[in-house]
Each structure stands twice: as structure tokens, then as C-alpha cells.
C-alpha positions as a Markdown table, in Angstrom:
| # | Residue | x | y | z |
|---|---|---|---|---|
| 1 | Met | 0.0 | 0.0 | 0.0 |
| 2 | Thr | 1.1 | 3.6 | -0.6 |
| 3 | Pro | 0.2 | 5.7 | 2.4 |
| 4 | Asp | 1.0 | 9.2 | 1.0 |
| 5 | Ile | -1.7 | 9.2 | -1.7 |
| 6 | Ser | -5.5 | 9.1 | -1.2 |
| 7 | Ala | -7.6 | 6.2 | -2.3 |
| 8 | Arg | -9.3 | 8.3 | -4.9 |
| 9 | Arg | -6.1 | 9.5 | -6.4 |
| 10 | Arg | -4.7 | 6.0 | -6.3 |
| 11 | Arg | -7.8 | 4.8 | -8.3 |
| 12 | Asp | -7.4 | 7.7 | -10.8 |
| 13 | Val | -3.7 | 6.9 | -11.4 |
| 14 | Ile | -4.3 | 3.2 | -11.9 |
| 15 | Asp | -7.3 | 3.8 | -14.2 |
| 16 | Ala | -5.2 | 6.2 | -16.4 |
| 17 | Leu | -2.4 | 3.6 | -16.6 |
| 18 | Arg | -4.9 | 0.9 | -17.4 |
| 19 | Arg | -6.1 | 3.0 | -20.3 |
| 20 | Gly | -2.5 | 3.6 | -21.5 |
| 21 | Ala | -2.6 | 7.3 | -20.5 |
| 22 | Val | -0.4 | 9.5 | -18.3 |
| 23 | Pro | -2.2 | 10.2 | -15.0 |
| 24 | Met | -3.1 | 13.7 | -14.3 |
| 25 | Asn | -2.0 | 13.6 | -10.6 |
| 26 | Gly | -0.4 | 11.4 | -8.0 |
| 27 | Leu | 2.8 | 11.3 | -10.1 |
| 28 | Asp | 5.3 | 11.6 | -7.2 |
| 29 | Val | 4.8 | 7.9 | -6.4 |
| 30 | Leu | 5.6 | 6.9 | -10.0 |
| 31 | Ala | 8.6 | 9.3 | -10.4 |
| 32 | Val | 11.3 | 6.7 | -11.0 |
| 33 | Gly | 14.6 | 8.3 | -11.8 |
| 34 | Leu | 13.5 | 11.9 | -11.3 |
| 35 | Asp | 15.1 | 12.4 | -7.9 |
| 36 | Arg | 18.1 | 14.0 | -9.6 |
| 37 | Phe | 16.0 | 16.9 | -10.9 |
| 38 | Thr | 14.1 | 17.6 | -7.6 |
| 39 | Ala | 16.6 | 20.1 | -6.0 |
| 40 | Ala | 17.1 | 22.1 | -9.2 |
| 41 | Thr | 13.3 | 22.3 | -10.0 |
| 42 | Asp | 12.6 | 23.3 | -6.4 |
| 43 | Asp | 15.1 | 26.1 | -6.7 |
| 44 | Asp | 13.4 | 27.2 | -10.0 |
| 45 | Leu | 10.0 | 27.1 | -8.3 |
| 46 | Asp | 11.4 | 29.2 | -5.4 |
| 47 | Arg | 12.7 | 31.8 | -7.9 |
| 48 | Val | 9.3 | 31.9 | -9.7 |
| 49 | Thr | 7.3 | 32.3 | -6.5 |
| 50 | Gly | 9.7 | 35.0 | -5.4 |
| 51 | Gly | 8.8 | 37.1 | -8.5 |
| 52 | Gly | 11.5 | 35.8 | -10.9 |
| 53 | Ser | 11.1 | 33.9 | -14.2 |
| 54 | Val | 12.6 | 30.7 | -15.5 |
| 55 | Phe | 13.1 | 29.1 | -18.8 |
| 56 | Lys | 13.9 | 25.4 | -19.2 |
| 57 | Ala | 14.2 | 23.1 | -22.2 |
| 58 | Val | 13.6 | 19.3 | -21.7 |
| 59 | Arg | 14.9 | 16.9 | -24.3 |
| 60 | Gly | 14.3 | 13.2 | -24.6 |
| 61 | Glu | 13.5 | 10.5 | -27.2 |
| 62 | Tyr | 10.0 | 9.1 | -27.5 |
| 63 | Gly | 9.2 | 7.2 | -24.3 |
| 64 | Ala | 11.8 | 9.0 | -22.2 |
| 65 | Gly | 9.0 | 10.5 | -20.1 |
| 66 | Lys | 8.8 | 14.1 | -21.2 |
| 67 | Thr | 5.0 | 14.3 | -20.7 |
| 68 | Phe | 5.3 | 12.5 | -17.4 |
| 69 | Phe | 8.1 | 14.9 | -16.3 |
| 70 | Thr | 6.1 | 18.1 | -17.1 |
| 71 | Arg | 3.0 | 16.8 | -15.3 |
| 72 | Trp | 5.2 | 15.8 | -12.3 |
| 73 | Leu | 6.6 | 19.3 | -12.4 |
| 74 | Ala | 3.1 | 20.8 | -12.7 |
| 75 | Glu | 2.0 | 18.9 | -9.6 |
| 76 | Arg | 4.9 | 20.3 | -7.6 |
| 77 | Ala | 4.1 | 23.8 | -8.9 |
| 78 | Lys | 0.5 | 23.6 | -8.0 |
| 79 | Arg | 1.3 | 22.5 | -4.4 |
| 80 | Arg | 3.2 | 25.8 | -4.1 |
| 81 | Gly | 0.1 | 27.7 | -5.2 |
| 82 | Leu | 1.1 | 28.3 | -8.9 |
| 83 | Ala | -1.2 | 27.9 | -11.8 |
| 84 | Ala | -0.2 | 25.5 | -14.6 |
| 85 | Ala | -1.1 | 24.9 | -18.2 |
| 86 | Gly | 0.2 | 22.5 | -20.8 |
| 87 | Val | 0.0 | 23.5 | -24.5 |
| 88 | Gln | 0.7 | 21.0 | -27.3 |
| 89 | Val | 2.3 | 22.8 | -30.2 |
| 90 | Ser | 0.6 | 21.9 | -33.5 |
| 91 | Glu | 0.8 | 23.3 | -37.0 |
| 92 | Thr | -2.9 | 23.5 | -37.4 |
| 93 | Glu | -4.3 | 23.9 | -33.9 |
| 94 | Thr | -1.6 | 25.8 | -32.0 |
| 95 | Pro | 1.1 | 27.2 | -34.4 |
| 96 | Leu | 3.9 | 28.7 | -32.3 |
| 97 | His | 4.4 | 31.7 | -34.5 |
| 98 | Arg | 0.9 | 32.8 | -33.6 |
| 99 | Met | 1.1 | 33.7 | -30.0 |
| 100 | Glu | -2.6 | 34.5 | -29.8 |
| 101 | Thr | -3.4 | 30.8 | -30.3 |
| 102 | Val | -0.8 | 29.8 | -27.7 |
| 103 | Tyr | -2.3 | 32.2 | -25.2 |
| 104 | Arg | -5.8 | 31.0 | -25.9 |
| 105 | Arg | -4.8 | 27.4 | -25.4 |
| 106 | Leu | -3.0 | 28.4 | -22.3 |
| 107 | Val | -6.1 | 29.9 | -20.8 |
| 108 | Glu | -8.2 | 26.9 | -21.9 |
| 109 | Arg | -5.9 | 24.5 | -20.0 |
| 110 | Leu | -5.2 | 26.8 | -17.1 |
| 111 | Gly | -5.6 | 24.9 | -13.8 |
| 112 | Thr | -4.7 | 25.2 | -10.1 |
| 113 | Glu | -4.6 | 22.8 | -7.2 |
| 114 | Gln | -8.2 | 23.7 | -6.4 |
| 115 | Phe | -9.7 | 24.2 | -9.9 |
| 116 | Val | -9.4 | 22.1 | -13.1 |
| 117 | Pro | -9.1 | 23.7 | -16.5 |
| 118 | Ser | -10.2 | 26.2 | -17.5 |
| 119 | Ala | -9.8 | 28.0 | -14.2 |
| 120 | Ile | -10.0 | 31.5 | -15.6 |
| 121 | Arg | -13.4 | 32.4 | -14.1 |
| 122 | Pro | -12.4 | 31.2 | -10.5 |
| 123 | Ile | -9.1 | 33.1 | -10.9 |
| 124 | Leu | -10.9 | 36.3 | -11.9 |
| 125 | Asp | -13.4 | 35.9 | -9.1 |
| 126 | Gly | -10.6 | 35.2 | -6.7 |
| 127 | Trp | -8.8 | 38.4 | -7.9 |
| 128 | Ile | -11.9 | 40.5 | -7.2 |
| 129 | Phe | -12.4 | 38.9 | -3.8 |
| 130 | Thr | -8.8 | 39.6 | -2.9 |
| 131 | Leu | -9.2 | 43.2 | -3.8 |
| 132 | Glu | -12.2 | 43.5 | -1.5 |
| 133 | Glu | -10.3 | 41.7 | 1.3 |
| 134 | Asp | -7.4 | 44.1 | 0.9 |
| 135 | Val | -9.7 | 47.1 | 1.1 |
| 136 | Leu | -11.4 | 45.8 | 4.2 |
| 137 | Gly | -8.1 | 44.9 | 5.7 |
| 138 | Ala | -6.9 | 48.5 | 5.4 |
| 139 | Gly | -9.7 | 49.5 | 7.8 |
| 140 | Gln | -10.8 | 52.6 | 5.8 |
| 141 | Val | -14.3 | 51.3 | 4.9 |
| 142 | Thr | -16.6 | 48.7 | 6.4 |
| 143 | Glu | -18.4 | 45.8 | 4.7 |
| 144 | Asp | -21.8 | 47.5 | 5.6 |
| 145 | Asp | -21.0 | 50.5 | 3.5 |
| 146 | Ala | -21.5 | 48.9 | 0.1 |
| 147 | Glu | -21.1 | 52.2 | -1.9 |
| 148 | Ala | -17.9 | 53.2 | -0.2 |
| 149 | Leu | -16.6 | 49.6 | -0.5 |
| 150 | Asp | -17.3 | 49.5 | -4.2 |
| 151 | Arg | -15.6 | 52.8 | -4.7 |
| 152 | Ala | -12.5 | 51.8 | -2.7 |
| 153 | Val | -12.3 | 48.5 | -4.5 |
| 154 | Gly | -12.5 | 50.4 | -7.8 |
| 155 | Asp | -9.7 | 52.7 | -6.7 |
| 156 | Leu | -7.5 | 49.8 | -5.6 |
| 157 | Met | -8.2 | 48.0 | -8.9 |
| 158 | Glu | -7.1 | 51.0 | -10.9 |
| 159 | Arg | -3.8 | 51.1 | -9.0 |
| 160 | Arg | -3.2 | 47.4 | -9.6 |
| 161 | Leu | -4.2 | 47.8 | -13.2 |
| 162 | Ala | -2.0 | 50.8 | -13.9 |
| 163 | Glu | 0.9 | 48.9 | -15.3 |
| 164 | Ile | -1.4 | 46.6 | -17.3 |
| 165 | Ser | -3.3 | 49.5 | -18.7 |
| 166 | Arg | -0.1 | 50.9 | -20.3 |
| 167 | Ser | 0.8 | 47.7 | -22.1 |
| 168 | Ala | -2.6 | 46.0 | -22.5 |
| 169 | Pro | -5.4 | 48.6 | -22.1 |
| 170 | Gly | -8.0 | 46.2 | -23.6 |
| 171 | Phe | -7.2 | 43.6 | -20.9 |
| 172 | Ala | -7.6 | 46.2 | -18.2 |
| 173 | Ala | -10.8 | 47.5 | -19.6 |
| 174 | Ala | -12.3 | 44.0 | -19.9 |
| 175 | Leu | -11.3 | 43.3 | -16.2 |
| 176 | Arg | -13.1 | 46.4 | -15.1 |
| 177 | Ala | -16.2 | 45.5 | -17.0 |
| 178 | Tyr | -16.0 | 41.9 | -15.8 |
| 179 | Arg | -16.1 | 43.1 | -12.2 |
| 180 | Thr | -19.0 | 45.4 | -12.9 |
| 181 | Thr | -21.1 | 42.8 | -14.7 |
| 182 | Ala | -20.3 | 40.0 | -12.3 |
| 183 | Ala | -21.4 | 42.2 | -9.4 |
| 184 | Ala | -24.6 | 43.2 | -11.2 |
| 185 | Gly | -25.5 | 39.5 | -11.7 |
| 186 | Asp | -25.1 | 39.8 | -15.5 |
| 187 | His | -23.5 | 36.4 | -15.8 |
| 188 | Ala | -23.8 | 36.0 | -19.5 |
| 189 | Thr | -21.9 | 39.2 | -20.2 |
| 190 | Ala | -19.3 | 38.4 | -17.5 |
| 191 | Glu | -18.8 | 35.0 | -19.2 |
| 192 | Gly | -18.3 | 36.7 | -22.5 |
| 193 | Leu | -15.8 | 39.1 | -21.1 |
| 194 | Ala | -13.9 | 36.2 | -19.4 |
| 195 | Ala | -13.8 | 34.5 | -22.8 |
| 196 | Trp | -12.4 | 37.7 | -24.4 |
| 197 | Ile | -9.8 | 38.0 | -21.6 |
| 198 | Gly | -8.9 | 34.4 | -22.4 |
| 199 | Gly | -8.2 | 35.3 | -26.1 |
| 200 | Gln | -11.3 | 33.5 | -27.5 |
| 201 | Pro | -12.2 | 34.8 | -30.9 |
| 202 | His | -15.7 | 35.8 | -32.1 |
| 203 | Val | -17.0 | 37.2 | -28.8 |
| 204 | Ala | -20.2 | 39.0 | -29.4 |
| 205 | Ala | -19.9 | 42.6 | -30.3 |
| 206 | Ala | -22.5 | 43.5 | -27.7 |
| 207 | Val | -20.2 | 42.0 | -25.0 |
| 208 | Arg | -17.1 | 43.8 | -26.3 |
| 209 | Arg | -19.0 | 47.1 | -26.3 |
| 210 | Val | -19.7 | 46.8 | -22.6 |
| 211 | Ala | -15.9 | 47.0 | -22.0 |
| 212 | Gly | -15.2 | 49.4 | -24.9 |
| 213 | Val | -12.9 | 46.9 | -26.6 |
| 214 | Lys | -12.7 | 46.0 | -30.3 |
| 215 | Gly | -11.6 | 43.1 | -32.4 |
| 216 | Asp | -9.8 | 39.9 | -31.5 |
| 217 | Leu | -6.4 | 39.2 | -29.9 |
| 218 | Asp | -3.3 | 39.3 | -32.2 |
| 219 | His | 0.2 | 37.9 | -31.9 |
| 220 | Phe | 1.7 | 41.0 | -30.2 |
| 221 | Gln | -1.2 | 41.7 | -27.9 |
| 222 | Ala | -1.0 | 38.1 | -26.6 |
| 223 | Leu | 2.3 | 38.8 | -24.9 |
| 224 | Asn | 0.8 | 41.8 | -23.2 |
| 225 | Phe | -2.2 | 39.7 | -22.1 |
| 226 | Leu | 0.2 | 37.1 | -20.7 |
| 227 | Gln | 1.7 | 39.9 | -18.5 |
| 228 | Gly | -1.8 | 40.9 | -17.4 |
| 229 | Leu | -2.7 | 37.3 | -16.6 |
| 230 | Leu | 0.4 | 36.9 | -14.4 |
| 231 | Thr | -0.6 | 40.1 | -12.5 |
| 232 | Val | -4.1 | 38.8 | -11.9 |
| 233 | Leu | -2.7 | 35.4 | -10.8 |
| 234 | Arg | -0.4 | 37.1 | -8.4 |
| 235 | Asp | -3.1 | 39.3 | -6.9 |
| 236 | Ser | -5.5 | 36.4 | -6.5 |
| 237 | Gly | -3.0 | 34.3 | -4.5 |
| 238 | His | -1.2 | 32.4 | -7.2 |
| 239 | Pro | 2.5 | 33.5 | -7.2 |
| 240 | Gly | 3.2 | 32.4 | -10.7 |
| 241 | Leu | 2.4 | 30.2 | -13.7 |
| 242 | Leu | 4.0 | 27.1 | -15.1 |
| 243 | Leu | 3.6 | 27.1 | -18.9 |
| 244 | Val | 4.6 | 23.9 | -20.8 |
| 245 | Leu | 5.0 | 24.1 | -24.6 |
| 246 | Asp | 5.0 | 20.4 | -25.4 |
| 247 | Glu | 6.2 | 18.6 | -28.5 |
| 248 | Val | 7.9 | 21.6 | -30.1 |
| 249 | Glu | 9.7 | 19.1 | -32.4 |
| 250 | Thr | 6.6 | 19.2 | -34.6 |
| 251 | Leu | 8.0 | 22.4 | -36.0 |
| 252 | Gln | 10.4 | 20.3 | -38.0 |
| 253 | Arg | 7.5 | 19.1 | -40.1 |
| 254 | Val | 5.9 | 22.4 | -41.1 |
| 255 | Arg | 6.6 | 24.6 | -44.1 |
| 256 | Ser | 10.0 | 26.3 | -43.9 |
| 257 | Asp | 8.5 | 29.9 | -43.7 |
| 258 | Ala | 6.2 | 28.9 | -40.8 |
| 259 | Arg | 9.0 | 27.0 | -39.1 |
| 260 | Asp | 11.3 | 30.0 | -39.3 |
| 261 | Lys | 8.6 | 32.3 | -37.9 |
| 262 | Ala | 7.9 | 29.8 | -35.1 |
| 263 | Leu | 11.6 | 29.5 | -34.1 |
| 264 | Asn | 11.9 | 33.3 | -34.1 |
| 265 | Ala | 8.8 | 33.5 | -31.9 |
| 266 | Leu | 10.3 | 31.0 | -29.5 |
| 267 | Arg | 13.6 | 33.0 | -29.4 |
| 268 | Gln | 11.6 | 36.2 | -28.7 |
| 269 | Leu | 9.7 | 34.5 | -25.9 |
| 270 | Val | 12.9 | 33.1 | -24.3 |
| 271 | Asp | 14.5 | 36.6 | -24.5 |
| 272 | Glu | 11.5 | 38.2 | -22.9 |
| 273 | Val | 11.6 | 35.7 | -20.0 |
| 274 | Tyr | 15.3 | 36.4 | -19.5 |
| 275 | Ala | 14.7 | 40.1 | -19.6 |
| 276 | Gly | 12.2 | 39.9 | -16.7 |
| 277 | Arg | 9.1 | 40.9 | -18.7 |
| 278 | Phe | 7.1 | 38.0 | -17.2 |
| 279 | Pro | 7.7 | 37.9 | -13.4 |
| 280 | Gly | 6.3 | 34.7 | -12.0 |
| 281 | Leu | 6.5 | 32.7 | -15.3 |
| 282 | Tyr | 8.2 | 29.3 | -15.5 |
| 283 | Leu | 8.4 | 28.4 | -19.2 |
| 284 | Val | 9.2 | 24.9 | -20.2 |
| 285 | Ile | 9.5 | 23.5 | -23.7 |
| 286 | Thr | 9.9 | 19.8 | -24.6 |
| 287 | Gly | 11.4 | 18.2 | -27.7 |
| 288 | Thr | 13.4 | 15.4 | -29.1 |
| 289 | Pro | 17.2 | 15.5 | -29.5 |
| 290 | Ala | 16.7 | 15.9 | -33.2 |
| 291 | Phe | 14.8 | 19.1 | -32.7 |
| 292 | Phe | 17.5 | 20.6 | -30.5 |
| 293 | Asp | 20.5 | 19.3 | -32.5 |
| 294 | Gly | 19.2 | 18.8 | -36.1 |
| 295 | Pro | 19.3 | 21.2 | -39.1 |
| 296 | Gln | 15.5 | 21.6 | -39.2 |
| 297 | Gly | 15.1 | 22.6 | -35.6 |
| 298 | Val | 16.8 | 24.9 | -33.1 |
| 299 | Gln | 20.1 | 24.9 | -35.1 |
| 300 | Arg | 18.3 | 26.6 | -38.0 |
| 301 | Leu | 18.2 | 29.8 | -36.0 |
| 302 | Ala | 21.6 | 30.6 | -34.6 |
| 303 | Pro | 20.5 | 33.1 | -31.8 |
| 304 | Leu | 18.1 | 30.4 | -30.5 |
| 305 | Ala | 20.7 | 27.7 | -30.7 |
| 306 | Gln | 23.1 | 29.9 | -28.7 |
| 307 | Arg | 20.5 | 30.5 | -25.9 |
| 308 | Leu | 19.8 | 26.7 | -25.6 |
| 309 | Ala | 23.3 | 25.4 | -26.1 |
| 310 | Thr | 24.2 | 22.8 | -23.4 |
| 311 | Asp | 27.1 | 20.4 | -23.4 |
| 312 | Phe | 26.0 | 16.8 | -22.8 |
| 313 | Gly | 28.7 | 14.2 | -22.2 |
| 314 | Pro | 28.4 | 10.5 | -22.9 |
| 315 | Asp | 27.5 | 9.7 | -19.3 |
| 316 | Ala | 24.1 | 11.2 | -18.2 |
| 317 | Arg | 25.1 | 10.8 | -14.6 |
| 318 | Trp | 27.1 | 14.0 | -14.9 |
| 319 | Asp | 24.4 | 16.1 | -16.6 |
| 320 | Asn | 23.8 | 19.4 | -14.9 |
| 321 | Pro | 20.1 | 19.7 | -13.8 |
| 322 | Arg | 20.5 | 23.5 | -13.4 |
| 323 | Ala | 21.4 | 23.9 | -17.1 |
| 324 | Val | 19.0 | 25.6 | -19.5 |
| 325 | Gln | 18.6 | 22.3 | -21.3 |
| 326 | Val | 18.1 | 19.0 | -19.4 |
| 327 | Arg | 18.2 | 15.5 | -20.7 |
| 328 | Leu | 15.8 | 12.7 | -19.7 |
| 329 | Pro | 17.8 | 9.5 | -20.0 |
| 330 | Gly | 14.8 | 7.3 | -20.3 |
| 331 | Phe | 14.1 | 3.9 | -18.9 |
| 332 | Thr | 16.3 | 0.8 | -18.5 |
| 333 | Ile | 15.0 | -2.7 | -17.8 |
| 334 | Asp | 15.8 | -2.1 | -14.1 |
| 335 | Thr | 14.0 | 1.2 | -13.8 |
| 336 | Leu | 11.0 | -0.2 | -15.8 |
| 337 | Thr | 10.8 | -3.1 | -13.4 |
| 338 | Glu | 11.1 | -0.7 | -10.4 |
| 339 | Leu | 8.2 | 1.3 | -11.9 |
| 340 | Gly | 6.1 | -1.9 | -12.2 |
| 341 | Ile | 6.8 | -2.7 | -8.6 |
| 342 | Arg | 5.7 | 0.8 | -7.5 |
| 343 | Val | 2.5 | 0.4 | -9.6 |
| 344 | Arg | 1.9 | -2.9 | -7.9 |
| 345 | Asp | 2.2 | -1.2 | -4.4 |
| 346 | Leu | 0.0 | 1.6 | -5.6 |
| 347 | Tyr | -2.7 | -0.9 | -6.9 |
| 348 | Gly | -3.2 | -1.6 | -3.2 |
| 349 | Ser | -4.4 | -5.3 | -3.4 |
| 350 | Ser | -3.1 | -7.8 | -0.9 |
| 351 | Glu | -3.8 | -10.6 | -3.5 |
| 352 | Val | -1.7 | -8.8 | -6.1 |
| 353 | Ser | 1.1 | -8.1 | -3.7 |
| 354 | Ala | 1.2 | -11.7 | -2.5 |
| 355 | Arg | 0.9 | -13.4 | -5.9 |
| 356 | Val | 2.7 | -11.2 | -8.4 |
| 357 | Asp | 6.3 | -11.1 | -7.3 |
| 358 | Asp | 9.2 | -8.8 | -8.3 |
| 359 | Ala | 10.6 | -11.5 | -10.6 |
| 360 | Tyr | 7.5 | -11.8 | -12.7 |
| 361 | Ile | 7.2 | -8.0 | -13.0 |
| 362 | Gly | 10.8 | -8.0 | -14.3 |
| 363 | Glu | 10.1 | -10.9 | -16.7 |
| 364 | Leu | 7.1 | -9.1 | -18.2 |
| 365 | Ala | 9.2 | -5.9 | -18.6 |
| 366 | Arg | 11.9 | -7.8 | -20.5 |
| 367 | Ala | 9.3 | -9.6 | -22.6 |
| 368 | Val | 7.5 | -6.5 | -23.7 |
| 369 | Thr | 10.7 | -4.6 | -24.4 |
| 370 | Gly | 12.2 | -7.5 | -26.3 |
| 371 | Arg | 9.2 | -7.6 | -28.7 |
| 372 | Leu | 9.5 | -3.8 | -29.2 |
| 373 | Gly | 12.9 | -4.3 | -30.8 |
| 374 | Gly | 14.7 | -3.9 | -27.4 |
| 375 | Gln | 13.7 | -0.2 | -27.3 |
| 376 | Val | 13.0 | 0.2 | -23.6 |
| 377 | Gly | 11.9 | 3.8 | -24.1 |
| 378 | Val | 9.0 | 2.6 | -26.3 |
| 379 | Ala | 7.8 | 0.1 | -23.8 |
| 380 | Pro | 6.5 | 1.9 | -20.6 |
| 381 | Arg | 3.0 | 2.7 | -21.8 |
| 382 | Ile | 2.0 | -0.7 | -23.2 |
| 383 | Tyr | 3.9 | -2.5 | -20.4 |
| 384 | Leu | 2.0 | -0.8 | -17.6 |
| 385 | Lys | -1.3 | -1.2 | -19.5 |
| 386 | Lys | -0.8 | -5.0 | -19.7 |
| 387 | Leu | 0.6 | -5.2 | -16.2 |
| 388 | Ile | -2.6 | -3.6 | -14.7 |
| 389 | Ala | -5.4 | -4.7 | -17.1 |
| 390 | Asp | -4.1 | -8.2 | -17.9 |
| 391 | Val | -2.3 | -9.2 | -14.8 |
| 392 | Phe | -3.2 | -7.2 | -11.6 |
| 393 | Asp | -6.9 | -7.0 | -12.4 |
| 394 | Arg | -7.2 | -10.7 | -13.1 |
| 395 | Val | -5.2 | -11.7 | -10.0 |
| 396 | Asp | -7.3 | -9.4 | -7.9 |
| 397 | Gln | -10.6 | -10.8 | -9.2 |
| 398 | Phe | -9.8 | -14.5 | -9.7 |
| 399 | Ser | -8.3 | -16.4 | -6.7 |
| 400 | Asp | -7.0 | -19.3 | -8.9 |
| 401 | Phe | -5.5 | -17.1 | -11.7 |
| 402 | Asp | -1.8 | -17.6 | -12.0 |
| 403 | Pro | -0.2 | -15.2 | -14.6 |
| 404 | Arg | 2.6 | -17.6 | -15.3 |
| 405 | Leu | 0.2 | -20.4 | -16.1 |
| 406 | His | -2.9 | -18.7 | -17.4 |
| 407 | Tyr | -1.7 | -15.6 | -19.2 |
| 408 | Gly | 0.0 | -15.6 | -22.6 |
| 409 | Pro | 0.8 | -11.9 | -23.3 |
| 410 | Thr | 0.6 | -10.6 | -26.8 |
| 411 | Leu | 1.0 | -7.3 | -28.5 |
| 412 | Arg | -1.9 | -6.4 | -30.8 |
| 413 | Ser | -1.4 | -3.9 | -33.6 |
| 414 | Asp | -4.6 | -2.1 | -32.8 |
| 415 | Glu | -3.5 | -1.4 | -29.2 |
| 416 | Leu | -0.2 | 0.2 | -30.2 |
| 417 | Thr | 0.7 | 3.7 | -31.1 |
| 418 | Asp | 2.5 | 4.3 | -34.5 |
| 419 | Val | 5.9 | 4.4 | -32.8 |
| 420 | Glu | 5.2 | 1.2 | -30.8 |
| 421 | Arg | 3.8 | -0.5 | -34.0 |
| 422 | Asn | 6.9 | 0.4 | -36.0 |
| 423 | Ala | 9.1 | -1.1 | -33.2 |
| 424 | Ala | 7.0 | -4.3 | -33.1 |
| 425 | Ser | 6.5 | -4.6 | -36.8 |
| 426 | Ala | 3.7 | -7.2 | -36.6 |
| 427 | Asp | 0.0 | -7.4 | -36.2 |
| 428 | Glu | 0.0 | -9.7 | -33.2 |
| 429 | Ile | 3.1 | -10.9 | -31.3 |
| 430 | Asp | 3.3 | -13.6 | -28.7 |
| 431 | Leu | 5.5 | -12.6 | -25.7 |
| 432 | Pro | 7.3 | -15.8 | -24.5 |
| 433 | Met | 8.1 | -15.6 | -20.8 |
């Protein structure tokens, strides 16, 4: 049994792994091999919560655990009160050279420890509530004097919005209107204003007229809106934001003109982080080694390559976790087996713990990996899925089920991803154990 995670979270983690997905929470108990990054990421989080900003690039081959790493980091960030959002870069859905789409996806996926995505409305409401609490705490007005309280909150809001108003007057205007309409009980208009603040296109003209704003967000305004969002987060009790731009290696497959624009947009964003434009921002990008080192990725733009340059030696043990770019070494058979043992303990069944020993878990890890061309990095998803759905679940339900006698594991083509299928190169493969 695992005592440091609730029964509900334990079920959520196991159910996600059973479906072949990365769990949304409870990842600390599965974080095999991430201890080496803990001190450095905690230092980064300290800097962000103190009003600084951090940029980090995470590299790893398919299966190295990039998505797991960023969700593990997001859990740690949320425990410190930060908000977090993961945005998957995509040529059609979220092109990196159009920051307005990145900002919109950010807000759609914005979450906190208390609120699931999209948490923009609770954050805005929390911001207004904090303003009221700050006014009451100053002792100049009382809660009974509604008119004076409203006026004092408005004055404080203007002072807090002064800097935002200079760079993003539309963002500030929409915030003012949001407060007014929410207080008046006009929830439909408030919802529309929250959508406009979140960068959503095609907000009704009648809603925009309430705030005196026009048009939709563009690339350059999006960076100003990000500044405004960080201010609102800070004033509503969230000291910062972890933003993950995932799978940036997809830029290698887009048209050369779009790729060049995207790489330059990334360079600009990195420079803005280093320049301190976004206090409270922890920006993380993930990609494959080919993206960071190949001619169609970062190396295509020399200024960006210089900013991300990190010297990796042949032995990952001596990698510097504080460097701008960090390498995920991926799984070995031993760490894959250790992960399976942790999942068995997390499963929380006395039957499973008694009848599925460490040796069998290691045998299944070697069998799955062997049938995937020996590529350990490709194996974790399908290995854990089979371990839970085909072994643990059956042992837990059937007292006479012995996986060594009654289970002949196979890999079916229709249960594999493209990468897994290419490694297996067969429609159905028996896994001798």
C-alpha cells in the first residue's frame, strides 16, 4: 500500500495507466529516476514564487517520459500555489508563430490545485475577492457601507491595473467590465468578457461594447495579455504560472517559412523571459534531441541555438540539472521493473502483492521490451497497461488465476501507437516468458 496518496487519487492513477494514458495527478509515487531533478526544479520554483522567471528546455526521445516529467513538475508547482497549463504545439491547432493561439490554449488549459481547466473564471473571481479583502483589511471602509466599499475596490483595482493599462489597455478594460457585470449579476456578459480576456475569438460585439474593446487578440497583444494574466494570478493568491509548450519538435515538419517564424517567436519568448518581462513565469519546452540538434530545428536559428546550447557528455550521470537544457535519460529494464513494482504497491491489493512477485514483473518488462525491438523507451505505456489490465486486475478478481500459467501476453497492432507499432513490426506478437 502507498500511504501518501489518497484512495481516490490511487484509483485515478491506476485507471489512467490501465487505459494507457499518463495520469493527471499522484505522479510523485511513479517518479522513477526523477530524484536527480528535484533540487534544481525546487530552486526554480522558489525563484518563480519570489517574482523571478525561469526558462527550461527538456529533451528526450519518444518514451523518455517528457510528458510525465512536465506533469510531475506541474503537480509540484500547484502544491506551491502556482497555476499551470500545458499547451501542445501543433501546425494546425496551435502554431507557435501565432502567440494568440498559444495564449488561448494556455487559458483553456489553465488549472490550479483547487480548480481544473479552464480555471479562468475562478481566478478572476478570486482576484476580485482579494481586492475586496485588501480594502477591508486596510480599515478605511466597512463591509456594511456597500457604496464606499465599491468605490474603494475600484480605486485599488485602478492602481493594480496601472501597469497593465499601459501595455494592454484592452485587458484592463475587460477586467473592469467583468467586475461590474459580475457584481450586477449579468453572468452571460461576464462569461463573454472572461472569454475575451482568455483570447477567445468571435466574442459577441455587444459584450465587447460593454468593455469598450474591439476586435480579437493578435500575436503582439498576446504577450501583453500574458503579462496581465500573471498580474491577476499574483493578486489572486497564485504567485506564478508554469507554462509547458509540449512537442515543439513538430516544428520540423511544417513549411520552412512557418518554421522560421515559429523558431523566431520562441527566441523572442525566451529573451522576454530572461529580460524579466514576465515575473512569475516558469516556461518549459519539450522536444526530441533531433529538434535541439538537427538542421530543421533549433540549429536553424543561430541566436536560439546559442541560448539553448548545453554540453551533454556520454554519461548522463554528470548532466547538470541546473542547465538551461536538461536530458531525460529514459528507462532501462531495471527502472522499468522498479516502476512496475511501484505500480503494484499503488494498486493496493493484498492478493496482487502476494501473488505477483518482483521476478514476474521483471520478466514481463523484458518480454514487452524484447518484442519492441529492445527499445526500452517505447515500452512503458503498453507494459503498464498490460501489467494492470491483464495481470493485476485478473489476479485481484480470480483467486485461482496464475499469470505464469494462465496468461499468454501478446501485442496487438490495434492497441499500439504508431511508434510502438513500428518497433513491433507485426499485427500480433506472442510474448514468451
